[in-house]
Jmol script that loads the backbone (N, CA, C; Angstrom):
load data "model"
ATOM      1  N   GLN A   1      40.447 -57.629  32.327  1.00  0.00           N
ATOM      2  CA  GLN A   1      40.111 -59.038  32.531  1.00  0.00           C
ATOM      3  C   GLN A   1      39.643 -59.233  33.975  1.00  0.00           C
ATOM      4  N   VAL A   2      38.462 -59.768  34.129  1.00  0.00           N
ATOM      5  CA  VAL A   2      37.909 -60.003  35.449  1.00  0.00           C
ATOM      6  C   VAL A   2      38.500 -61.292  36.007  1.00  0.00           C
ATOM      7  N   GLN A   3      38.967 -61.243  37.221  1.00  0.00           N
ATOM      8  CA  GLN A   3      39.524 -62.438  37.824  1.00  0.00           C
ATOM      9  C   GLN A   3      39.473 -62.371  39.337  1.00  0.00           C
ATOM     10  N   LEU A   4      39.571 -63.559  39.943  1.00  0.00           N
ATOM     11  CA  LEU A   4      39.687 -63.700  41.386  1.00  0.00           C
ATOM     12  C   LEU A   4      41.059 -64.294  41.669  1.00  0.00           C
ATOM     13  N   VAL A   5      41.745 -63.709  42.635  1.00  0.00           N
ATOM     14  CA  VAL A   5      43.079 -64.186  42.977  1.00  0.00           C
ATOM     15  C   VAL A   5      43.142 -64.436  44.479  1.00  0.00           C
ATOM     16  N   GLU A   6      43.510 -65.677  44.841  1.00  0.00           N
ATOM     17  CA  GLU A   6      43.650 -66.029  46.250  1.00  0.00           C
ATOM     18  C   GLU A   6      45.099 -65.876  46.697  1.00  0.00           C
ATOM     19  N   SER A   7      45.253 -65.698  47.987  1.00  0.00           N
ATOM     20  CA  SER A   7      46.588 -65.678  48.585  1.00  0.00           C
ATOM     21  C   SER A   7      46.472 -66.106  50.039  1.00  0.00           C
ATOM     22  N   GLY A   8      47.621 -66.468  50.623  1.00  0.00           N
ATOM     23  CA  GLY A   8      47.650 -66.757  52.052  1.00  0.00           C
ATOM     24  C   GLY A   8      47.753 -68.209  52.434  1.00  0.00           C
ATOM     25  N   GLY A   9      47.756 -69.108  51.476  1.00  0.00           N
ATOM     26  CA  GLY A   9      47.892 -70.515  51.818  1.00  0.00           C
ATOM     27  C   GLY A   9      49.297 -70.826  52.299  1.00  0.00           C
ATOM     28  N   GLY A  10      49.488 -72.046  52.772  1.00  0.00           N
ATOM     29  CA  GLY A  10      50.811 -72.454  53.225  1.00  0.00           C
ATOM     30  C   GLY A  10      50.763 -73.689  54.078  1.00  0.00           C
ATOM     31  N   LEU A  11      51.879 -73.928  54.761  1.00  0.00           N
ATOM     32  CA  LEU A  11      52.026 -75.089  55.641  1.00  0.00           C
ATOM     33  C   LEU A  11      51.981 -74.616  57.090  1.00  0.00           C
ATOM     34  N   VAL A  12      51.184 -75.296  57.892  1.00  0.00           N
ATOM     35  CA  VAL A  12      51.044 -74.923  59.297  1.00  0.00           C
ATOM     36  C   VAL A  12      50.854 -76.189  60.122  1.00  0.00           C
ATOM     37  N   GLN A  13      51.276 -76.142  61.372  1.00  0.00           N
ATOM     38  CA  GLN A  13      51.075 -77.287  62.249  1.00  0.00           C
ATOM     39  C   GLN A  13      49.649 -77.304  62.780  1.00  0.00           C
ATOM     40  N   ALA A  14      49.201 -78.474  63.162  1.00  0.00           N
ATOM     41  CA  ALA A  14      47.869 -78.602  63.748  1.00  0.00           C
ATOM     42  C   ALA A  14      47.734 -77.670  64.953  1.00  0.00           C
ATOM     43  N   GLY A  15      46.589 -77.013  65.026  1.00  0.00           N
ATOM     44  CA  GLY A  15      46.352 -76.041  66.079  1.00  0.00           C
ATOM     45  C   GLY A  15      46.713 -74.625  65.687  1.00  0.00           C
ATOM     46  N   GLY A  16      47.387 -74.478  64.566  1.00  0.00           N
ATOM     47  CA  GLY A  16      47.809 -73.174  64.097  1.00  0.00           C
ATOM     48  C   GLY A  16      46.723 -72.438  63.326  1.00  0.00           C
ATOM     49  N   SER A  17      47.110 -71.290  62.783  1.00  0.00           N
ATOM     50  CA  SER A  17      46.158 -70.427  62.071  1.00  0.00           C
ATOM     51  C   SER A  17      46.727 -69.979  60.726  1.00  0.00           C
ATOM     52  N   LEU A  18      45.818 -69.730  59.810  1.00  0.00           N
ATOM     53  CA  LEU A  18      46.148 -69.127  58.525  1.00  0.00           C
ATOM     54  C   LEU A  18      45.019 -68.190  58.145  1.00  0.00           C
ATOM     55  N   ARG A  19      45.373 -67.200  57.334  1.00  0.00           N
ATOM     56  CA  ARG A  19      44.353 -66.290  56.823  1.00  0.00           C
ATOM     57  C   ARG A  19      44.450 -66.254  55.307  1.00  0.00           C
ATOM     58  N   LEU A  20      43.357 -66.633  54.664  1.00  0.00           N
ATOM     59  CA  LEU A  20      43.286 -66.599  53.204  1.00  0.00           C
ATOM     60  C   LEU A  20      42.603 -65.312  52.757  1.00  0.00           C
ATOM     61  N   SER A  21      43.045 -64.802  51.624  1.00  0.00           N
ATOM     62  CA  SER A  21      42.423 -63.618  51.044  1.00  0.00           C
ATOM     63  C   SER A  21      42.073 -63.874  49.596  1.00  0.00           C
ATOM     64  N   CYS A  22      41.043 -63.192  49.132  1.00  0.00           N
ATOM     65  CA  CYS A  22      40.604 -63.286  47.740  1.00  0.00           C
ATOM     66  C   CYS A  22      40.296 -61.878  47.258  1.00  0.00           C
ATOM     67  N   THR A  23      40.893 -61.507  46.141  1.00  0.00           N
ATOM     68  CA  THR A  23      40.671 -60.180  45.580  1.00  0.00           C
ATOM     69  C   THR A  23      40.088 -60.291  44.187  1.00  0.00           C
ATOM     70  N   ALA A  24      38.998 -59.585  43.972  1.00  0.00           N
ATOM     71  CA  ALA A  24      38.375 -59.525  42.654  1.00  0.00           C
ATOM     72  C   ALA A  24      38.869 -58.280  41.949  1.00  0.00           C
ATOM     73  N   SER A  25      39.271 -58.427  40.695  1.00  0.00           N
ATOM     74  CA  SER A  25      39.789 -57.291  39.940  1.00  0.00           C
ATOM     75  C   SER A  25      39.216 -57.297  38.536  1.00  0.00           C
ATOM     76  N   GLY A  26      39.310 -56.149  37.893  1.00  0.00           N
ATOM     77  CA  GLY A  26      38.776 -56.003  36.550  1.00  0.00           C
ATOM     78  C   GLY A  26      37.568 -55.083  36.559  1.00  0.00           C
ATOM     79  N   SER A  27      36.836 -55.099  35.457  1.00  0.00           N
ATOM     80  CA  SER A  27      35.670 -54.249  35.326  1.00  0.00           C
ATOM     81  C   SER A  27      34.466 -54.900  36.022  1.00  0.00           C
ATOM     82  N   ILE A  28      34.291 -54.540  37.288  1.00  0.00           N
ATOM     83  CA  ILE A  28      33.248 -55.135  38.110  1.00  0.00           C
ATOM     84  C   ILE A  28      32.307 -54.051  38.595  1.00  0.00           C
ATOM     85  N   PHE A  29      31.004 -54.255  38.372  1.00  0.00           N
ATOM     86  CA  PHE A  29      30.032 -53.285  38.875  1.00  0.00           C
ATOM     87  C   PHE A  29      29.730 -53.542  40.343  1.00  0.00           C
ATOM     88  N   SER A  30      29.499 -54.802  40.668  1.00  0.00           N
ATOM     89  CA  SER A  30      29.228 -55.174  42.058  1.00  0.00           C
ATOM     90  C   SER A  30      29.484 -56.661  42.248  1.00  0.00           C
ATOM     91  N   ILE A  31      29.542 -57.063  43.514  1.00  0.00           N
ATOM     92  CA  ILE A  31      29.773 -58.470  43.845  1.00  0.00           C
ATOM     93  C   ILE A  31      28.630 -58.969  44.701  1.00  0.00           C
ATOM     94  N   ASN A  32      28.029 -60.062  44.325  1.00  0.00           N
ATOM     95  CA  ASN A  32      26.961 -60.675  45.115  1.00  0.00           C
ATOM     96  C   ASN A  32      27.592 -61.635  46.122  1.00  0.00           C
ATOM     97  N   ALA A  33      27.092 -62.829  46.183  1.00  0.00           N
ATOM     98  CA  ALA A  33      27.604 -63.782  47.158  1.00  0.00           C
ATOM     99  C   ALA A  33      29.058 -64.137  46.881  1.00  0.00           C
ATOM    100  N   MET A  34      29.801 -64.328  47.950  1.00  0.00           N
ATOM    101  CA  MET A  34      31.192 -64.784  47.863  1.00  0.00           C
ATOM    102  C   MET A  34      31.330 -66.025  48.745  1.00  0.00           C
ATOM    103  N   LYS A  35      32.116 -66.961  48.290  1.00  0.00           N
ATOM    104  CA  LYS A  35      32.235 -68.237  49.000  1.00  0.00           C
ATOM    105  C   LYS A  35      33.668 -68.765  48.943  1.00  0.00           C
ATOM    106  N   TRP A  36      33.972 -69.608  49.913  1.00  0.00           N
ATOM    107  CA  TRP A  36      35.193 -70.394  49.904  1.00  0.00           C
ATOM    108  C   TRP A  36      34.822 -71.861  49.765  1.00  0.00           C
ATOM    109  N   TYR A  37      35.473 -72.538  48.866  1.00  0.00           N
ATOM    110  CA  TYR A  37      35.357 -73.980  48.702  1.00  0.00           C
ATOM    111  C   TYR A  37      36.727 -74.589  48.959  1.00  0.00           C
ATOM    112  N   ARG A  38      36.739 -75.891  49.170  1.00  0.00           N
ATOM    113  CA  ARG A  38      38.011 -76.599  49.260  1.00  0.00           C
ATOM    114  C   ARG A  38      37.877 -77.981  48.645  1.00  0.00           C
ATOM    115  N   GLN A  39      39.010 -78.487  48.211  1.00  0.00           N
ATOM    116  CA  GLN A  39      39.026 -79.826  47.630  1.00  0.00           C
ATOM    117  C   GLN A  39      40.273 -80.549  48.106  1.00  0.00           C
ATOM    118  N   ALA A  40      40.065 -81.621  48.829  1.00  0.00           N
ATOM    119  CA  ALA A  40      41.159 -82.453  49.299  1.00  0.00           C
ATOM    120  C   ALA A  40      41.431 -83.544  48.269  1.00  0.00           C
ATOM    121  N   PRO A  41      42.621 -84.105  48.260  1.00  0.00           N
ATOM    122  CA  PRO A  41      42.961 -85.151  47.282  1.00  0.00           C
ATOM    123  C   PRO A  41      41.974 -86.305  47.352  1.00  0.00           C
ATOM    124  N   GLY A  42      41.450 -86.675  46.197  1.00  0.00           N
ATOM    125  CA  GLY A  42      40.533 -87.801  46.116  1.00  0.00           C
ATOM    126  C   GLY A  42      39.128 -87.516  46.591  1.00  0.00           C
ATOM    127  N   LYS A  43      38.837 -86.269  46.931  1.00  0.00           N
ATOM    128  CA  LYS A  43      37.509 -85.924  47.427  1.00  0.00           C
ATOM    129  C   LYS A  43      36.862 -84.873  46.533  1.00  0.00           C
ATOM    130  N   GLN A  44      35.552 -84.746  46.677  1.00  0.00           N
ATOM    131  CA  GLN A  44      34.838 -83.737  45.913  1.00  0.00           C
ATOM    132  C   GLN A  44      35.045 -82.356  46.530  1.00  0.00           C
ATOM    133  N   ARG A  45      34.905 -81.351  45.700  1.00  0.00           N
ATOM    134  CA  ARG A  45      34.986 -79.988  46.186  1.00  0.00           C
ATOM    135  C   ARG A  45      33.793 -79.721  47.105  1.00  0.00           C
ATOM    136  N   GLU A  46      34.054 -79.076  48.243  1.00  0.00           N
ATOM    137  CA  GLU A  46      32.993 -78.820  49.199  1.00  0.00           C
ATOM    138  C   GLU A  46      32.962 -77.353  49.603  1.00  0.00           C
ATOM    139  N   LEU A  47      31.762 -76.904  49.948  1.00  0.00           N
ATOM    140  CA  LEU A  47      31.595 -75.532  50.412  1.00  0.00           C
ATOM    141  C   LEU A  47      32.105 -75.417  51.842  1.00  0.00           C
ATOM    142  N   VAL A  48      32.939 -74.416  52.082  1.00  0.00           N
ATOM    143  CA  VAL A  48      33.480 -74.176  53.419  1.00  0.00           C
ATOM    144  C   VAL A  48      32.699 -73.072  54.123  1.00  0.00           C
ATOM    145  N   ALA A  49      32.530 -71.948  53.436  1.00  0.00           N
ATOM    146  CA  ALA A  49      31.830 -70.810  54.036  1.00  0.00           C
ATOM    147  C   ALA A  49      31.366 -69.874  52.934  1.00  0.00           C
ATOM    148  N   GLY A  50      30.324 -69.111  53.242  1.00  0.00           N
ATOM    149  CA  GLY A  50      29.811 -68.146  52.299  1.00  0.00           C
ATOM    150  C   GLY A  50      29.399 -66.875  53.006  1.00  0.00           C
ATOM    151  N   ILE A  51      29.418 -65.763  52.269  1.00  0.00           N
ATOM    152  CA  ILE A  51      29.005 -64.487  52.835  1.00  0.00           C
ATOM    153  C   ILE A  51      28.255 -63.693  51.770  1.00  0.00           C
ATOM    154  N   ASN A  52      27.113 -63.137  52.170  1.00  0.00           N
ATOM    155  CA  ASN A  52      26.281 -62.372  51.257  1.00  0.00           C
ATOM    156  C   ASN A  52      26.616 -60.882  51.343  1.00  0.00           C
ATOM    157  N   THR A  53      25.960 -60.106  50.493  1.00  0.00           N
ATOM    158  CA  THR A  53      26.246 -58.674  50.466  1.00  0.00           C
ATOM    159  C   THR A  53      25.842 -57.983  51.772  1.00  0.00           C
ATOM    160  N   ASP A  54      24.865 -58.564  52.461  1.00  0.00           N
ATOM    161  CA  ASP A  54      24.427 -57.958  53.725  1.00  0.00           C
ATOM    162  C   ASP A  54      25.273 -58.407  54.904  1.00  0.00           C
ATOM    163  N   GLY A  55      26.269 -59.230  54.630  1.00  0.00           N
ATOM    164  CA  GLY A  55      27.158 -59.700  55.684  1.00  0.00           C
ATOM    165  C   GLY A  55      26.725 -60.986  56.349  1.00  0.00           C
ATOM    166  N   SER A  56      25.577 -61.520  55.976  1.00  0.00           N
ATOM    167  CA  SER A  56      25.146 -62.788  56.553  1.00  0.00           C
ATOM    168  C   SER A  56      26.070 -63.901  56.071  1.00  0.00           C
ATOM    169  N   THR A  57      26.304 -64.854  56.941  1.00  0.00           N
ATOM    170  CA  THR A  57      27.292 -65.896  56.666  1.00  0.00           C
ATOM    171  C   THR A  57      26.729 -67.288  56.891  1.00  0.00           C
ATOM    172  N   ASN A  58      27.377 -68.268  56.302  1.00  0.00           N
ATOM    173  CA  ASN A  58      27.051 -69.659  56.575  1.00  0.00           C
ATOM    174  C   ASN A  58      28.342 -70.461  56.514  1.00  0.00           C
ATOM    175  N   TYR A  59      28.383 -71.534  57.293  1.00  0.00           N
ATOM    176  CA  TYR A  59      29.594 -72.344  57.414  1.00  0.00           C
ATOM    177  C   TYR A  59      29.276 -73.825  57.332  1.00  0.00           C
ATOM    178  N   ALA A  60      30.233 -74.582  56.815  1.00  0.00           N
ATOM    179  CA  ALA A  60      30.131 -76.032  56.911  1.00  0.00           C
ATOM    180  C   ALA A  60      30.256 -76.418  58.382  1.00  0.00           C
ATOM    181  N   ASP A  61      29.550 -77.471  58.777  1.00  0.00           N
ATOM    182  CA  ASP A  61      29.590 -77.897  60.175  1.00  0.00           C
ATOM    183  C   ASP A  61      31.015 -78.182  60.638  1.00  0.00           C
ATOM    184  N   SER A  62      31.834 -78.679  59.738  1.00  0.00           N
ATOM    185  CA  SER A  62      33.193 -79.077  60.098  1.00  0.00           C
ATOM    186  C   SER A  62      34.103 -77.910  60.470  1.00  0.00           C
ATOM    187  N   VAL A  63      33.699 -76.681  60.111  1.00  0.00           N
ATOM    188  CA  VAL A  63      34.565 -75.523  60.383  1.00  0.00           C
ATOM    189  C   VAL A  63      33.917 -74.508  61.324  1.00  0.00           C
ATOM    190  N   LYS A  64      32.679 -74.735  61.697  1.00  0.00           N
ATOM    191  CA  LYS A  64      31.985 -73.793  62.587  1.00  0.00           C
ATOM    192  C   LYS A  64      32.756 -73.620  63.887  1.00  0.00           C
ATOM    193  N   GLY A  65      32.891 -72.366  64.275  1.00  0.00           N
ATOM    194  CA  GLY A  65      33.607 -72.065  65.512  1.00  0.00           C
ATOM    195  C   GLY A  65      35.106 -71.942  65.329  1.00  0.00           C
ATOM    196  N   ARG A  66      35.617 -72.350  64.194  1.00  0.00           N
ATOM    197  CA  ARG A  66      37.065 -72.285  63.936  1.00  0.00           C
ATOM    198  C   ARG A  66      37.408 -71.308  62.817  1.00  0.00           C
ATOM    199  N   PHE A  67      36.554 -71.233  61.808  1.00  0.00           N
ATOM    200  CA  PHE A  67      36.795 -70.367  60.655  1.00  0.00           C
ATOM    201  C   PHE A  67      35.845 -69.168  60.700  1.00  0.00           C
ATOM    202  N   THR A  68      36.342 -68.030  60.191  1.00  0.00           N
ATOM    203  CA  THR A  68      35.518 -66.832  60.093  1.00  0.00           C
ATOM    204  C   THR A  68      35.697 -66.210  58.715  1.00  0.00           C
ATOM    205  N   ILE A  69      34.579 -66.021  58.032  1.00  0.00           N
ATOM    206  CA  ILE A  69      34.604 -65.403  56.713  1.00  0.00           C
ATOM    207  C   ILE A  69      34.221 -63.937  56.845  1.00  0.00           C
ATOM    208  N   SER A  70      34.848 -63.097  56.036  1.00  0.00           N
ATOM    209  CA  SER A  70      34.539 -61.667  56.048  1.00  0.00           C
ATOM    210  C   SER A  70      34.772 -61.100  54.657  1.00  0.00           C
ATOM    211  N   ARG A  71      34.253 -59.892  54.434  1.00  0.00           N
ATOM    212  CA  ARG A  71      34.444 -59.251  53.139  1.00  0.00           C
ATOM    213  C   ARG A  71      34.546 -57.751  53.322  1.00  0.00           C
ATOM    214  N   ASP A  72      35.215 -57.120  52.377  1.00  0.00           N
ATOM    215  CA  ASP A  72      35.305 -55.667  52.330  1.00  0.00           C
ATOM    216  C   ASP A  72      34.772 -55.247  50.972  1.00  0.00           C
ATOM    217  N   ASN A  73      33.546 -54.753  50.950  1.00  0.00           N
ATOM    218  CA  ASN A  73      32.904 -54.412  49.684  1.00  0.00           C
ATOM    219  C   ASN A  73      33.589 -53.235  48.986  1.00  0.00           C
ATOM    220  N   ASN A  74      34.246 -52.396  49.725  1.00  0.00           N
ATOM    221  CA  ASN A  74      34.929 -51.249  49.114  1.00  0.00           C
ATOM    222  C   ASN A  74      36.201 -51.678  48.386  1.00  0.00           C
ATOM    223  N   LYS A  75      36.800 -52.757  48.851  1.00  0.00           N
ATOM    224  CA  LYS A  75      38.057 -53.225  48.264  1.00  0.00           C
ATOM    225  C   LYS A  75      37.882 -54.462  47.408  1.00  0.00           C
ATOM    226  N   ASN A  76      36.645 -54.956  47.303  1.00  0.00           N
ATOM    227  CA  ASN A  76      36.366 -56.167  46.514  1.00  0.00           C
ATOM    228  C   ASN A  76      37.205 -57.344  47.008  1.00  0.00           C
ATOM    229  N   THR A  77      37.282 -57.484  48.306  1.00  0.00           N
ATOM    230  CA  THR A  77      38.058 -58.575  48.869  1.00  0.00           C
ATOM    231  C   THR A  77      37.228 -59.418  49.831  1.00  0.00           C
ATOM    232  N   MET A  78      37.676 -60.628  50.035  1.00  0.00           N
ATOM    233  CA  MET A  78      37.062 -61.557  50.968  1.00  0.00           C
ATOM    234  C   MET A  78      38.192 -62.280  51.681  1.00  0.00           C
ATOM    235  N   SER A  79      37.970 -62.591  52.942  1.00  0.00           N
ATOM    236  CA  SER A  79      38.996 -63.287  53.709  1.00  0.00           C
ATOM    237  C   SER A  79      38.401 -64.484  54.438  1.00  0.00           C
ATOM    238  N   LEU A  80      39.271 -65.400  54.791  1.00  0.00           N
ATOM    239  CA  LEU A  80      38.879 -66.548  55.597  1.00  0.00           C
ATOM    240  C   LEU A  80      39.937 -66.722  56.673  1.00  0.00           C
ATOM    241  N   GLN A  81      39.564 -66.416  57.897  1.00  0.00           N
ATOM    242  CA  GLN A  81      40.457 -66.615  59.031  1.00  0.00           C
ATOM    243  C   GLN A  81      40.239 -68.033  59.540  1.00  0.00           C
ATOM    244  N   MET A  82      41.300 -68.818  59.527  1.00  0.00           N
ATOM    245  CA  MET A  82      41.206 -70.217  59.906  1.00  0.00           C
ATOM    246  C   MET A  82      42.044 -70.451  61.167  1.00  0.00           C
ATOM    247  N   ASN A  83      41.374 -70.805  62.233  1.00  0.00           N
ATOM    248  CA  ASN A  83      42.039 -71.077  63.510  1.00  0.00           C
ATOM    249  C   ASN A  83      41.874 -72.535  63.899  1.00  0.00           C
ATOM    250  N   SER A  84      42.683 -72.959  64.847  1.00  0.00           N
ATOM    251  CA  SER A  84      42.615 -74.344  65.341  1.00  0.00           C
ATOM    252  C   SER A  84      42.598 -75.333  64.184  1.00  0.00           C
ATOM    253  N   LEU A  85      43.499 -75.151  63.272  1.00  0.00           N
ATOM    254  CA  LEU A  85      43.524 -75.981  62.069  1.00  0.00           C
ATOM    255  C   LEU A  85      43.830 -77.437  62.401  1.00  0.00           C
ATOM    256  N   LYS A  86      43.217 -78.320  61.623  1.00  0.00           N
ATOM    257  CA  LYS A  86      43.373 -79.754  61.793  1.00  0.00           C
ATOM    258  C   LYS A  86      43.944 -80.355  60.507  1.00  0.00           C
ATOM    259  N   PRO A  87      44.588 -81.504  60.601  1.00  0.00           N
ATOM    260  CA  PRO A  87      45.106 -82.139  59.377  1.00  0.00           C
ATOM    261  C   PRO A  87      44.018 -82.351  58.320  1.00  0.00           C
ATOM    262  N   GLU A  88      42.794 -82.601  58.753  1.00  0.00           N
ATOM    263  CA  GLU A  88      41.714 -82.815  57.788  1.00  0.00           C
ATOM    264  C   GLU A  88      41.282 -81.533  57.081  1.00  0.00           C
ATOM    265  N   ASP A  89      41.830 -80.392  57.474  1.00  0.00           N
ATOM    266  CA  ASP A  89      41.579 -79.154  56.744  1.00  0.00           C
ATOM    267  C   ASP A  89      42.504 -79.011  55.536  1.00  0.00           C
ATOM    268  N   THR A  90      43.443 -79.918  55.401  1.00  0.00           N
ATOM    269  CA  THR A  90      44.366 -79.876  54.273  1.00  0.00           C
ATOM    270  C   THR A  90      43.608 -80.018  52.966  1.00  0.00           C
ATOM    271  N   ALA A  91      43.810 -79.058  52.066  1.00  0.00           N
ATOM    272  CA  ALA A  91      43.091 -79.046  50.788  1.00  0.00           C
ATOM    273  C   ALA A  91      43.564 -77.844  49.971  1.00  0.00           C
ATOM    274  N   VAL A  92      43.127 -77.822  48.735  1.00  0.00           N
ATOM    275  CA  VAL A  92      43.254 -76.603  47.930  1.00  0.00           C
ATOM    276  C   VAL A  92      41.980 -75.793  48.166  1.00  0.00           C
ATOM    277  N   TYR A  93      42.157 -74.540  48.540  1.00  0.00           N
ATOM    278  CA  TYR A  93      41.026 -73.662  48.842  1.00  0.00           C
ATOM    279  C   TYR A  93      40.790 -72.725  47.659  1.00  0.00           C
ATOM    280  N   TYR A  94      39.522 -72.636  47.263  1.00  0.00           N
ATOM    281  CA  TYR A  94      39.132 -71.842  46.113  1.00  0.00           C
ATOM    282  C   TYR A  94      38.170 -70.731  46.512  1.00  0.00           C
ATOM    283  N   CYS A  95      38.410 -69.576  45.941  1.00  0.00           N
ATOM    284  CA  CYS A  95      37.512 -68.437  46.084  1.00  0.00           C
ATOM    285  C   CYS A  95      36.472 -68.509  44.968  1.00  0.00           C
ATOM    286  N   ASN A  96      35.249 -68.158  45.292  1.00  0.00           N
ATOM    287  CA  ASN A  96      34.144 -68.207  44.331  1.00  0.00           C
ATOM    288  C   ASN A  96      33.285 -66.970  44.555  1.00  0.00           C
ATOM    289  N   ALA A  97      32.879 -66.316  43.463  1.00  0.00           N
ATOM    290  CA  ALA A  97      32.050 -65.118  43.622  1.00  0.00           C
ATOM    291  C   ALA A  97      31.170 -64.907  42.409  1.00  0.00           C
ATOM    292  N   ASP A  98      29.990 -64.360  42.668  1.00  0.00           N
ATOM    293  CA  ASP A  98      29.059 -63.972  41.607  1.00  0.00           C
ATOM    294  C   ASP A  98      29.266 -62.489  41.343  1.00  0.00           C
ATOM    295  N   LEU A  99      29.802 -62.185  40.175  1.00  0.00           N
ATOM    296  CA  LEU A  99      30.182 -60.814  39.841  1.00  0.00           C
ATOM    297  C   LEU A  99      29.236 -60.234  38.807  1.00  0.00           C
ATOM    298  N   LYS A 100      28.795 -58.994  39.063  1.00  0.00           N
ATOM    299  CA  LYS A 100      27.978 -58.272  38.097  1.00  0.00           C
ATOM    300  C   LYS A 100      28.923 -57.431  37.259  1.00  0.00           C
ATOM    301  N   ILE A 101      28.995 -57.755  35.975  1.00  0.00           N
ATOM    302  CA  ILE A 101      29.975 -57.123  35.093  1.00  0.00           C
ATOM    303  C   ILE A 101      29.265 -56.522  33.884  1.00  0.00           C
ATOM    304  N   PRO A 102      29.854 -55.507  33.284  1.00  0.00           N
ATOM    305  CA  PRO A 102      29.235 -54.901  32.100  1.00  0.00           C
ATOM    306  C   PRO A 102      29.309 -55.836  30.896  1.00  0.00           C
ATOM    307  N   ASN A 103      28.227 -55.814  30.126  1.00  0.00           N
ATOM    308  CA  ASN A 103      28.155 -56.609  28.897  1.00  0.00           C
ATOM    309  C   ASN A 103      27.413 -55.785  27.863  1.00  0.00           C
ATOM    310  N   GLY A 104      28.181 -54.991  27.120  1.00  0.00           N
ATOM    311  CA  GLY A 104      27.557 -54.070  26.182  1.00  0.00           C
ATOM    312  C   GLY A 104      26.808 -52.988  26.932  1.00  0.00           C
ATOM    313  N   SER A 105      25.510 -52.852  26.607  1.00  0.00           N
ATOM    314  CA  SER A 105      24.677 -51.842  27.257  1.00  0.00           C
ATOM    315  C   SER A 105      24.060 -52.342  28.557  1.00  0.00           C
ATOM    316  N   PHE A 106      24.363 -53.573  28.883  1.00  0.00           N
ATOM    317  CA  PHE A 106      23.722 -54.177  30.036  1.00  0.00           C
ATOM    318  C   PHE A 106      24.773 -54.700  31.026  1.00  0.00           C
ATOM    319  N   TYR A 107      24.255 -55.303  32.097  1.00  0.00           N
ATOM    320  CA  TYR A 107      25.103 -56.002  33.058  1.00  0.00           C
ATOM    321  C   TYR A 107      24.656 -57.450  33.136  1.00  0.00           C
ATOM    322  N   VAL A 108      25.592 -58.306  33.363  1.00  0.00           N
ATOM    323  CA  VAL A 108      25.286 -59.712  33.571  1.00  0.00           C
ATOM    324  C   VAL A 108      25.972 -60.172  34.852  1.00  0.00           C
ATOM    325  N   ILE A 109      25.409 -61.217  35.445  1.00  0.00           N
ATOM    326  CA  ILE A 109      26.023 -61.804  36.632  1.00  0.00           C
ATOM    327  C   ILE A 109      26.651 -63.134  36.236  1.00  0.00           C
ATOM    328  N   ARG A 110      27.931 -63.257  36.486  1.00  0.00           N
ATOM    329  CA  ARG A 110      28.662 -64.482  36.154  1.00  0.00           C
ATOM    330  C   ARG A 110      29.426 -64.970  37.376  1.00  0.00           C
ATOM    331  N   ARG A 111      29.568 -66.278  37.455  1.00  0.00           N
ATOM    332  CA  ARG A 111      30.275 -66.887  38.573  1.00  0.00           C
ATOM    333  C   ARG A 111      31.732 -67.105  38.181  1.00  0.00           C
ATOM    334  N   TYR A 112      32.607 -66.663  39.033  1.00  0.00           N
ATOM    335  CA  TYR A 112      34.040 -66.808  38.797  1.00  0.00           C
ATOM    336  C   TYR A 112      34.684 -67.631  39.898  1.00  0.00           C
ATOM    337  N   TRP A 113      35.779 -68.296  39.517  1.00  0.00           N
ATOM    338  CA  TRP A 113      36.578 -69.079  40.457  1.00  0.00           C
ATOM    339  C   TRP A 113      38.008 -68.557  40.451  1.00  0.00           C
ATOM    340  N   GLY A 114      38.634 -68.593  41.599  1.00  0.00           N
ATOM    341  CA  GLY A 114      40.055 -68.328  41.664  1.00  0.00           C
ATOM    342  C   GLY A 114      40.841 -69.564  41.272  1.00  0.00           C
ATOM    343  N   GLN A 115      42.164 -69.433  41.252  1.00  0.00           N
ATOM    344  CA  GLN A 115      43.017 -70.530  40.819  1.00  0.00           C
ATOM    345  C   GLN A 115      43.299 -71.529  41.947  1.00  0.00           C
ATOM    346  N   GLY A 116      42.994 -71.153  43.151  1.00  0.00           N
ATOM    347  CA  GLY A 116      43.187 -72.048  44.291  1.00  0.00           C
ATOM    348  C   GLY A 116      44.491 -71.773  45.019  1.00  0.00           C
ATOM    349  N   THR A 117      44.481 -72.016  46.313  1.00  0.00           N
ATOM    350  CA  THR A 117      45.684 -71.886  47.124  1.00  0.00           C
ATOM    351  C   THR A 117      45.766 -73.092  48.060  1.00  0.00           C
ATOM    352  N   GLN A 118      46.948 -73.660  48.173  1.00  0.00           N
ATOM    353  CA  GLN A 118      47.128 -74.881  48.950  1.00  0.00           C
ATOM    354  C   GLN A 118      47.261 -74.573  50.437  1.00  0.00           C
ATOM    355  N   VAL A 119      46.504 -75.300  51.225  1.00  0.00           N
ATOM    356  CA  VAL A 119      46.626 -75.257  52.688  1.00  0.00           C
ATOM    357  C   VAL A 119      46.989 -76.658  53.152  1.00  0.00           C
ATOM    358  N   THR A 120      48.096 -76.765  53.854  1.00  0.00           N
ATOM    359  CA  THR A 120      48.548 -78.054  54.371  1.00  0.00           C
ATOM    360  C   THR A 120      48.737 -77.944  55.879  1.00  0.00           C
ATOM    361  N   VAL A 121      48.061 -78.835  56.602  1.00  0.00           N
ATOM    362  CA  VAL A 121      48.143 -78.844  58.058  1.00  0.00           C
ATOM    363  C   VAL A 121      48.814 -80.141  58.483  1.00  0.00           C
ATOM    364  N   SER A 122      49.962 -80.010  59.131  1.00  0.00           N
ATOM    365  CA  SER A 122      50.708 -81.198  59.563  1.00  0.00           C
ATOM    366  C   SER A 122      50.316 -81.583  60.990  1.00  0.00           C
ATOM    367  N   SER A 123      50.368 -82.869  61.240  1.00  0.00           N
ATOM    368  CA  SER A 123      49.971 -83.361  62.576  1.00  0.00           C
ATOM    369  C   SER A 123      51.150 -83.401  63.534  1.00  0.00           C
TER     370      SER A 123
END
end "model"
wireframe off; spacefill off
backbone 0.3
color backbone group
């Protein structure tokens, strides 16, 4: 069963740091783009950061300079190092990835989501 599993969320004071991890498991041929999204209560889900297979990255303006996304293609993992956390960073963080998986005699690319991990930043 192909799945994404996040870990590393928790409660931290403002100014603190957390590191989120996402691991893809199952029958996976390769992983294309990987992204972190977040959703705060009463708000729409928003893109936080993304990383491509070549290592190029993009960030939401609200997290630039504070968050760093990385990936390990050999381990099928992605991380998000979050520093200088603010109360407005409080949200459920979701891992998202485009996975190339076997489908009979062929491969298909499907988008998967993790179950989410809660990040709470107290003031």
